[in-house]
Steps between C-alpha positions, in 0.01 A plus 500: 500500500558331839696803623212731401248276682713498814522878493125532453436255783732693732322824409161341564612358834646833608183681392287249688713534813482880484124480453466271802712730718297802391172318572624394843616854572166650398311240706719566804458876467121487458467256791707723728300805390170322561606379844627844603186683389256254655701490823508879521123523459421206728721624784326836506132411481252300708184377334156449652325187380142385572405155369136394472363160605397425139386680186125507564348851487417484871857413597646764273269758660613382842862549398420859406329560836808372684738706292299821530448463873868437574616794290246731661549393860881477493571796272693705757717218624567350158629819343672665795866446411728547201756248627447149366688335790279665759192425295597134469531477878169680539322258266633208702365658818150571370460179298282337772277809500466488121404134520249562777344792316469302177342213693244736651410634155456147365279399792299821482407420141369158598795281398675243717836494325815509706728791416878468504750786478874477438805683372680300236717529192300363208513499122278747317446505122517823299255743662354824368428766758344786312770609254772338710604145409683276746713222351452144623710370786510434871364779717437542871128520572249536779249229408142443612356158408125452527390137547676273250668796330446352154321791336630793303699747703520875536822685566649843540819653639495550874849647492535750349130545591361506147188329637397850603583673173250566222665316213309705242724787612847352505716796608487406869569135420799598287644711778471213749662249266772742391604539864486124567691338212794574271456724197541206260234301687269801499539536123403137448203517738361799309609394151143493363483877549827550315463246219838434342652193343791513745282498812264239359790267418650551846168422667455189282849383597413528870161338443648208300772419751281536809234271356770235480 
């Protein structure tokens, strides 16, 4: 009887150890996959982020005025290159102009808020952009803060320049993203248009890890 119990205990311990190693291996693999995918996307896009003073209707309208005016008045210069390194340098150069323009829009609409513009790497939650879904994580962004910057924000992609693409017609957006990121990243970004269990699970893996 004692010999049988010892054998059973050894089997249980071995099974437990194997299970732990498998779990660690799966966790390590999914973490590495998540990090690689998010890094690939983040290194190849620049987001544009406008943050309202607060959530009152007037401040949210003001945010829309600022966003629309910047996109209209800087359209040529913001979408002139297909090289992210050159575009990053260009954003840094025109950042004071973006801030000044946003300040003029705010003042013109009768508000006295101070506007602040910066380029920073910040955490974004999961974001839907038409039929394209970006996983959470740290992304580089051109940010415009109006006043206290405590209201709801608006965002789009400034590179590739999806800010200027009609997201109800996604072919142009797909072409831009396909050229910017790896094929695996592209598949995940557009997984809602190709609904499959595999892609959904992969996206959830990235989402789960990046949120932690």
